[in-house]
C-alpha positions as CSV (number, residue, x, y, z in Angstrom):
1,M,-18.8,-32.9,48.0
2,P,-21.5,-34.5,45.7
3,S,-21.9,-38.2,46.1
4,W,-22.1,-38.5,42.4
5,L,-18.3,-37.2,41.8
6,S,-17.2,-41.0,42.5
7,L,-18.9,-41.9,39.2
8,W,-16.5,-39.6,37.3
9,D,-13.5,-40.7,35.6
10,Y,-12.7,-37.5,33.4
11,S,-9.8,-39.6,31.4
12,D,-12.9,-42.0,30.5
13,P,-15.9,-39.5,29.6
14,V,-17.5,-42.4,27.8
15,A,-17.6,-45.0,30.7
16,S,-18.6,-41.9,32.9
17,E,-21.7,-41.0,30.7
18,V,-23.0,-44.8,31.2
19,R,-22.4,-44.7,34.9
20,L,-24.0,-41.2,35.3
21,G,-26.7,-42.3,33.0
22,E,-27.5,-45.4,35.0
23,A,-27.6,-43.3,38.2
24,A,-29.8,-41.0,36.9
25,E,-32.5,-43.7,35.9
26,A,-32.2,-44.9,39.6
27,A,-32.6,-41.6,41.2
28,T,-35.5,-41.2,43.4
29,D,-34.9,-37.4,44.0
30,P,-36.3,-35.4,41.0
31,D,-33.6,-32.6,41.5
32,E,-30.9,-35.4,42.0
33,E,-31.8,-36.9,38.5
34,L,-31.6,-33.5,37.0
35,V,-28.4,-32.8,38.4
36,L,-27.2,-36.3,37.4
37,L,-28.4,-35.3,33.7
38,T,-26.3,-32.2,33.7
39,Q,-23.4,-34.4,34.4
40,V,-24.4,-36.7,31.5
41,A,-24.3,-33.6,29.4
42,R,-21.0,-33.0,30.5
43,A,-19.4,-36.2,29.8
44,R,-21.1,-35.7,26.3
45,G,-19.3,-32.3,26.0
46,L,-15.9,-34.0,26.8
47,Q,-16.4,-36.4,24.3
48,K,-16.9,-33.3,21.9
49,H,-20.6,-34.2,21.2
50,Y,-21.4,-30.5,21.9
51,E,-24.8,-30.8,20.2
52,A,-25.8,-33.9,22.3
53,A,-24.5,-32.2,25.3
54,Q,-26.7,-29.2,24.7
55,D,-29.8,-31.1,23.8
56,S,-29.6,-33.0,27.3
57,L,-29.2,-29.4,28.9
58,D,-32.2,-28.3,27.0
59,L,-34.2,-31.4,28.4
60,V,-33.1,-30.7,32.1
61,E,-34.2,-26.9,31.8
62,M,-37.6,-27.8,31.0
63,S,-38.0,-29.7,34.3
64,L,-36.0,-27.4,36.6
65,P,-37.8,-25.9,39.7
66,E,-38.4,-22.3,40.2
67,G,-35.7,-20.3,42.1
68,D,-32.3,-21.7,43.5
69,A,-31.9,-25.4,43.4
70,P,-28.7,-27.6,43.1
71,S,-30.1,-28.7,39.8
72,R,-30.4,-25.1,38.3
73,F,-27.0,-24.4,39.7
74,Y,-25.4,-27.4,37.7
75,W,-27.4,-26.4,34.7
76,L,-26.0,-23.0,34.7
77,L,-22.6,-24.5,35.2
78,E,-22.7,-27.3,32.6
79,T,-24.2,-25.1,30.0
80,G,-21.3,-22.7,30.3
81,R,-18.8,-25.6,30.0
82,V,-20.3,-26.6,27.1
83,L,-20.3,-23.1,25.6
84,R,-16.6,-22.6,26.5
85,S,-15.6,-26.1,24.8
86,S,-17.4,-25.6,21.9
87,G,-15.5,-22.4,21.3
88,R,-17.4,-19.9,22.6
89,P,-15.7,-18.9,25.6
90,H,-16.9,-15.2,26.1
91,E,-20.6,-16.4,25.9
92,S,-19.8,-18.7,28.7
93,R,-18.9,-16.1,31.4
94,P,-22.3,-15.0,32.3
95,W,-23.2,-18.8,33.0
96,F,-20.3,-19.1,35.1
97,E,-20.9,-15.9,37.2
98,A,-24.6,-17.0,37.5
99,A,-23.6,-20.3,38.8
100,Q,-21.2,-18.9,41.2
101,G,-23.6,-16.6,42.5
102,M,-26.3,-19.2,43.0
103,A,-23.9,-21.9,44.8
104,E,-22.8,-19.3,47.0
105,R,-26.6,-18.6,48.1
106,L,-27.2,-22.3,48.4
107,G,-24.0,-22.7,50.6
108,L,-22.5,-25.0,47.8
109,E,-18.5,-24.6,48.6
110,H,-17.4,-26.8,46.1
111,G,-19.9,-25.7,43.4
112,A,-19.0,-22.2,44.2
113,I,-15.3,-22.5,43.8
114,D,-15.9,-24.7,40.6
115,A,-17.6,-21.8,39.1
116,A,-15.3,-19.2,40.3
117,H,-12.4,-21.1,38.7
118,M,-14.3,-21.2,35.5
119,V,-15.0,-17.6,35.5
120,A,-11.0,-17.1,36.0
121,L,-10.3,-19.7,33.1
122,V,-12.4,-17.5,30.5
123,A,-11.3,-14.2,31.8
124,P,-8.8,-11.8,29.8
125,P,-5.2,-12.9,31.2
126,E,-5.0,-9.4,33.1
127,E,-7.9,-10.2,35.0
128,A,-7.6,-14.0,35.4
129,L,-4.5,-13.6,38.0
130,E,-6.9,-11.8,40.6
131,L,-9.8,-14.2,39.7
132,H,-7.6,-17.2,40.3
133,D,-5.9,-15.7,43.7
134,R,-9.6,-15.1,44.8
135,A,-10.6,-18.6,44.1
136,I,-7.5,-20.2,45.8
137,S,-8.6,-18.0,48.7
138,M,-12.1,-19.6,48.6
139,A,-10.7,-23.0,48.7
140,N,-8.4,-21.9,51.6
141,E,-11.2,-20.7,53.7
142,A,-13.7,-23.4,52.9
143,T,-14.9,-25.4,55.9
144,D,-15.9,-28.5,53.5
145,P,-12.5,-30.5,53.4
146,D,-13.6,-31.4,49.9
147,A,-14.0,-27.9,48.7
148,R,-10.5,-27.5,49.9
149,R,-9.2,-30.0,47.7
150,W,-9.6,-27.5,45.0
151,R,-6.6,-25.8,46.0
152,A,-4.3,-28.2,43.7
153,S,-6.0,-27.5,40.5
154,L,-6.3,-23.7,41.4
155,L,-2.6,-23.8,41.9
156,N,-2.1,-25.4,38.8
157,N,-4.3,-23.1,36.8
158,Q,-2.6,-19.9,38.4
159,A,0.7,-21.5,37.4
160,W,-0.2,-21.6,33.9
161,T,-1.7,-18.2,33.9
162,R,2.0,-16.9,35.0
163,F,3.5,-19.3,32.5
164,E,1.9,-17.9,29.7
165,R,2.6,-14.4,30.6
166,G,6.2,-15.4,30.6
167,E,6.6,-15.0,34.5
168,H,8.3,-18.5,34.6
169,E,9.9,-18.4,38.0
170,L,6.7,-17.5,39.6
171,A,5.0,-20.1,37.8
172,L,7.7,-22.7,38.8
173,G,6.8,-21.9,42.5
174,L,3.3,-22.6,42.0
175,F,3.7,-25.6,40.3
176,A,6.0,-26.8,43.1
177,Q,2.9,-25.7,45.6
178,A,0.5,-27.9,43.3
179,V,2.6,-30.8,43.6
180,D,2.8,-30.6,47.4
181,A,-1.1,-30.1,47.5
182,R,-1.6,-33.5,45.4
183,R,1.2,-35.5,47.2
184,E,-0.9,-34.3,50.7
185,M,-4.2,-35.3,49.0
186,G,-2.9,-38.7,48.5
187,D,-4.0,-38.2,44.6
188,V,-1.9,-40.5,42.5
189,K,-3.1,-39.8,39.1
190,G,-3.1,-35.9,39.9
191,L,0.2,-35.9,41.4
192,A,1.8,-37.3,38.2
193,I,0.0,-34.3,36.4
194,A,1.3,-31.7,38.6
195,Q,4.9,-33.4,38.2
196,W,4.4,-33.1,34.5
197,C,3.7,-29.5,34.7
198,H,6.5,-28.8,37.2
199,A,8.9,-30.6,34.8
200,R,7.6,-28.7,31.7
201,C,8.5,-25.3,33.7
202,L,11.8,-26.7,34.5
203,R,12.6,-27.4,30.8
204,E,11.4,-23.7,30.1
205,L,13.7,-22.6,32.4
206,G,16.7,-24.5,31.0
207,Q,16.7,-26.5,34.0
208,N,16.8,-29.7,31.8
209,D,18.3,-32.2,34.0
210,E,15.9,-31.6,36.6
211,A,13.0,-31.8,34.0
212,W,14.7,-34.9,32.5
213,A,14.7,-36.5,36.2
214,I,11.2,-36.0,36.7
215,Q,9.7,-36.9,33.3
216,Q,11.9,-40.4,33.2
217,V,10.3,-41.5,36.3
218,L,7.0,-40.5,34.8
219,H,7.6,-42.4,31.9
220,A,9.0,-45.5,33.7
221,T,6.5,-45.9,36.5
222,G,3.3,-44.3,34.7
223,E,1.0,-45.7,31.7
224,P,2.0,-44.7,28.4
225,D,1.5,-41.0,28.0
226,G,2.0,-39.0,24.9
227,F,2.5,-35.6,26.7
228,V,5.4,-37.4,28.7
229,A,7.0,-38.8,25.5
230,E,7.1,-35.5,23.9
231,E,8.8,-33.9,26.7
232,L,11.4,-36.6,26.7
233,A,11.6,-36.1,22.7
234,Y,12.6,-32.3,23.4
235,L,14.8,-33.0,26.3
236,S,16.5,-35.9,24.6
237,E,17.1,-33.2,21.6
238,A,18.5,-30.7,24.1
239,R,20.9,-33.2,25.7
240,G,22.3,-34.2,22.0
241,D,20.9,-37.8,21.9
242,M,18.8,-37.7,18.4
243,P,18.3,-41.1,18.1
244,L,16.5,-41.3,21.8
245,A,14.8,-37.9,20.6
246,A,13.3,-39.4,17.5
247,L,12.2,-42.7,19.2
248,H,10.4,-40.7,21.8
249,A,8.8,-38.3,19.3
250,F,7.4,-41.3,17.4
251,E,6.0,-42.8,20.6
252,A,4.6,-39.2,21.4
253,T,2.8,-39.0,17.8
254,T,1.4,-42.2,18.0
255,L,0.1,-41.7,21.4
256,L,-1.3,-38.4,20.8
257,K,-3.1,-39.5,17.8
258,V,-5.0,-42.4,19.7
259,M,-5.9,-39.9,22.4
260,D,-7.5,-37.5,19.7
261,P,-7.1,-38.3,16.0
262,D,-7.8,-34.6,15.0
263,W,-4.7,-33.8,17.2
264,P,-2.3,-33.2,14.2
265,E,-4.7,-30.7,12.5
266,Q,-5.6,-28.7,15.7
267,E,-1.9,-28.2,16.6
268,P,0.0,-28.7,12.9
269,E,3.2,-26.7,14.3
270,R,3.7,-29.0,17.4
271,Y,2.9,-31.9,15.2
272,A,5.5,-31.0,12.6
273,K,8.2,-30.6,15.0
274,L,7.4,-34.0,16.2
275,L,7.7,-35.3,12.7
276,E,11.1,-33.3,12.3
277,L,12.6,-35.1,15.4
278,Q,11.4,-38.4,13.9
279,N,13.2,-37.9,10.6
280,R,16.5,-36.3,11.6
């Protein structure tokens, strides 16, 4: 696993950008500096500053060495991510595929799995299942322990692919495996997310009591979370407790708008549903 991964907090890309930028300035190895600058670009992309992210990648491109190198791999990978995040997923796939091939030639197991999972994310649904399975196999067969840690994320991605196809029973089993994988890793934050996903699938299957129990624990023990509050709003409605549904719906809209002020415009139906619950 690259040493600079410890500088990342994906929930706080602003602070991550600062740390990665400082590390790039302090780097003594030219290729390491370029790799860190690709991560600065990624942090900008996560802030939806797509032009700034692409500008950073364009500057990196000007200094890339010839042939295969970690810096060129990460430049390919992060260019693909910026394209995908900025609404051009079909354009991103060739970049991810090129990145995967280069990582495999360089023996970068962690990077190869990262690129493979990005290919799966932008592939058509009927192809994504096979690609996710292939990425899971790569993680299972990896000799690098940190590369094997990809298994939890990949199981979660595969679960959501099944979920979106309406294969909720299959999805539930995969979500449960992802929970187990996060627990084995000792990843507290990742475990909470995996448990939320598991509970969301339980609700879809009508297993509301089980879903309620999980979301209640997350609500009581974790940091304020709009997604947890939203699920509790829907589950309270299903239980016939409309005052509690209204309370959680208000909490959800407040927290989700803080997280992303543009959220109501991006998902108007979801926002309207929560407003309806508040006003019943």
